[in-house]
Each structure stands twice: as C-alpha cells, then as structure tokens.
C-alpha positions as CSV (number, residue, x, y, z in Angstrom):
1,X,-121.0,-120.2,-29.5
2,X,-121.1,-123.8,-30.5
3,X,-120.1,-124.7,-34.0
4,X,-121.8,-127.7,-35.7
5,X,-119.4,-129.5,-38.0
6,X,-120.7,-132.3,-40.5
7,X,-118.5,-135.2,-40.4
8,X,-118.0,-138.4,-42.6
9,X,-115.5,-141.2,-42.8
10,X,-113.1,-141.3,-45.8
11,X,-114.6,-144.6,-46.8
12,X,-118.1,-142.8,-47.1
13,X,-116.4,-140.2,-49.4
14,X,-114.9,-142.9,-51.5
15,X,-118.0,-145.1,-51.5
16,X,-120.7,-142.7,-51.7
17,X,-119.4,-139.5,-53.3
18,X,-122.8,-138.1,-54.3
19,X,-124.1,-138.5,-50.7
20,X,-120.8,-136.9,-49.3
21,X,-121.3,-133.8,-51.7
22,X,-125.0,-133.5,-50.8
23,X,-123.9,-133.6,-47.0
24,X,-121.4,-130.9,-47.8
25,X,-123.9,-128.7,-49.6
26,X,-126.4,-129.1,-46.7
27,X,-123.7,-128.3,-44.0
28,X,-124.3,-124.9,-42.4
29,X,-120.8,-123.7,-43.0
30,X,-120.2,-125.6,-46.4
31,X,-117.5,-127.6,-44.7
32,X,-117.1,-131.3,-44.1
33,X,-114.6,-133.0,-41.7
34,X,-113.4,-136.2,-43.3
35,X,-112.0,-138.8,-40.9
36,X,-109.2,-141.0,-42.0
37,X,-107.9,-144.2,-40.2
38,X,-104.5,-145.4,-39.4
39,X,-103.2,-142.3,-37.8
40,X,-103.6,-140.3,-40.9
41,X,-104.4,-136.6,-40.5
42,X,-108.2,-135.9,-41.0
43,X,-109.1,-133.7,-44.1
44,X,-111.4,-130.7,-44.4
45,X,-113.4,-130.5,-47.5
46,X,-115.2,-127.4,-48.5
47,X,-116.6,-125.6,-51.6
48,X,-114.6,-123.2,-53.6
49,X,-116.8,-120.3,-52.8
50,X,-116.4,-121.0,-49.1
51,X,-112.7,-121.2,-49.3
52,X,-112.6,-117.9,-51.3
53,X,-114.8,-116.4,-48.5
54,X,-112.4,-117.4,-45.8
55,X,-109.4,-116.2,-47.8
56,X,-111.1,-112.9,-48.3
57,X,-111.9,-112.5,-44.6
58,X,-108.4,-113.4,-43.7
59,X,-106.8,-111.1,-46.2
60,X,-109.0,-108.2,-45.3
61,X,-108.5,-108.6,-41.5
62,X,-104.7,-108.8,-42.1
63,X,-104.6,-105.8,-44.3
64,X,-106.6,-103.8,-41.7
65,X,-104.5,-104.9,-38.8
66,X,-101.3,-104.1,-40.7
67,X,-102.4,-100.7,-41.8
68,X,-103.4,-99.8,-38.2
69,X,-100.1,-101.0,-36.9
70,X,-98.2,-99.0,-39.4
71,X,-100.1,-95.8,-39.1
72,X,-101.0,-95.4,-35.4
73,X,-98.5,-95.6,-32.6
74,X,-101.3,-95.9,-30.0
75,X,-102.4,-99.1,-31.8
76,X,-98.9,-100.5,-31.7
77,X,-98.9,-99.8,-27.9
78,X,-102.3,-101.3,-27.5
79,X,-101.4,-104.4,-29.4
80,X,-98.3,-104.9,-27.3
81,X,-100.5,-104.6,-24.2
82,X,-103.0,-107.3,-25.4
83,X,-100.5,-109.7,-26.9
84,X,-100.4,-111.9,-23.7
85,X,-104.2,-112.5,-24.3
86,X,-103.6,-113.9,-27.8
87,X,-100.1,-115.5,-27.0
88,X,-99.9,-116.1,-23.3
89,X,-96.3,-117.4,-23.6
90,X,-95.1,-113.8,-24.6
91,X,-95.2,-113.1,-20.8
92,X,-91.8,-114.9,-20.6
93,X,-90.2,-112.6,-23.3
94,X,-88.3,-109.4,-22.3
95,X,-90.4,-106.4,-23.3
96,X,-88.2,-105.4,-26.2
97,X,-88.4,-108.9,-27.5
98,X,-92.2,-108.9,-27.4
99,X,-92.2,-105.7,-29.3
100,X,-89.9,-107.3,-31.8
101,X,-92.3,-110.1,-32.1
102,X,-95.2,-107.7,-32.8
103,X,-93.3,-105.9,-35.5
104,X,-92.1,-109.1,-37.1
105,X,-95.5,-110.7,-36.9
106,X,-97.2,-107.6,-38.7
107,X,-94.5,-107.7,-41.4
108,X,-94.9,-111.5,-41.9
109,X,-98.7,-111.3,-42.0
110,X,-98.4,-108.9,-44.7
111,X,-95.8,-110.7,-46.8
112,X,-97.6,-114.1,-46.2
113,X,-100.9,-112.5,-47.4
114,X,-99.3,-111.5,-50.6
115,X,-98.3,-115.1,-51.2
116,X,-101.6,-116.5,-50.1
117,X,-100.0,-118.9,-47.6
118,X,-100.2,-119.0,-43.7
119,X,-97.0,-121.0,-43.5
120,X,-94.6,-118.2,-42.8
121,X,-96.9,-116.8,-40.0
122,X,-97.2,-120.3,-38.5
123,X,-93.3,-120.7,-38.5
124,X,-92.7,-117.3,-37.1
125,X,-95.1,-117.9,-34.2
126,X,-93.4,-121.3,-33.5
127,X,-90.0,-119.7,-33.4
128,X,-91.0,-116.9,-31.0
129,X,-92.8,-119.5,-28.8
130,X,-89.6,-121.5,-28.6
131,X,-87.7,-118.2,-27.7
132,X,-90.3,-117.7,-24.8
133,X,-89.6,-121.4,-23.7
134,X,-86.0,-120.6,-23.3
135,X,-86.7,-117.5,-21.3
136,X,-89.1,-119.5,-19.2
137,X,-86.4,-122.1,-18.1
138,X,-83.7,-120.3,-16.2
139,X,-81.3,-123.3,-16.6
140,X,-81.6,-123.4,-20.4
141,X,-81.5,-119.7,-20.6
142,X,-78.1,-119.7,-18.6
143,X,-76.7,-122.5,-20.8
144,X,-77.5,-120.6,-23.9
145,X,-76.0,-117.3,-22.5
146,X,-72.7,-118.9,-21.7
147,X,-69.9,-117.9,-24.1
148,X,-68.9,-121.2,-25.5
149,X,-66.6,-119.7,-28.2
150,X,-65.9,-121.4,-31.4
151,X,-65.3,-125.1,-31.1
152,X,-63.7,-125.4,-34.5
153,X,-64.6,-127.2,-37.7
154,X,-67.1,-130.0,-37.5
155,X,-66.3,-133.1,-39.6
156,X,-69.0,-134.3,-42.0
157,X,-71.1,-137.3,-40.6
158,X,-70.2,-140.8,-41.8
159,X,-72.9,-142.3,-43.9
160,X,-73.4,-145.9,-43.2
161,X,-73.6,-148.4,-46.2
162,X,-77.0,-150.0,-46.5
C-alpha cells in the first residue's frame, strides 16, 4: 500500500500560511510533511481531529493488546513466538530474556498510554535492542560477563576553566 504524503518547505508555511493550511486540509490523511533546511529535523503538521484519531487508535490497540496478554496464557506464548517478526533482533536474546522483554513491553505500553507519551516505550525498546547487540557480539558478551570486581571510588572529573 503506497501512502501519499503532502509536503511543503518550511518557507512555504511561513510565507504562505493560508495556502499551507489549504494543502493540509486537502491532504488525504490530514497530514503535511514540512521540510526544514540546515539539517533540522522535518516537522509533521496535522489537524487536532487527526491527532486525536491517531491517539485513540493507538490507545485502543494498546489496551486490547495489554488485556489479551494479561488474561490469556496462549496469547502470551503466541506473542513470544511472533516477536522475531516485529523485532528481528530478539533472536539474539536468550529465551527467558525475550519473555522478560515481552512482559516489560506490555507493562510499559500500559503505563505510557496512561501518560499519553510513547517515550518510555521507545526507551525500553532501545534498551532491549542494545542488550541484544551485546548477546550478538561474543567478544563483548565475554568482556561484560567477566568479574571485574569493585575498582574503588572514582574521583570527580576536573572542570577546566573557560
């Protein structure tokens, strides 16, 4: 399925705001990609109603997923079986760690949904992906498994005068 995204440059938004709003309203998905120059991250402009629709879909999907995971053991097993399709890197995790990731993901999805922010979910996924990277590199895994013991107190860094 090809998704058509309406696009404008930031200068068009600044110089012709009425034309930009018209283009947004005529966009099939009520979304406008706003390109910025100088290495700045592009922006997405959308309508309040579209943003609320997206939030409602994500919230409902998350609530349904959480309820299924919490109430049906067979769903938990199925999710663990299909995780490599959604997150191919979980193949490097030991089975018990993959299961821990699934549980933590469900709990974090629920908690993040209650706050209305995806940031904790994004952070959790990044942390588990980094864990998988360690398991994927035998040399690094060996280094991290070594018992280094406590190396003692670390002195505070010296701040250079400007």
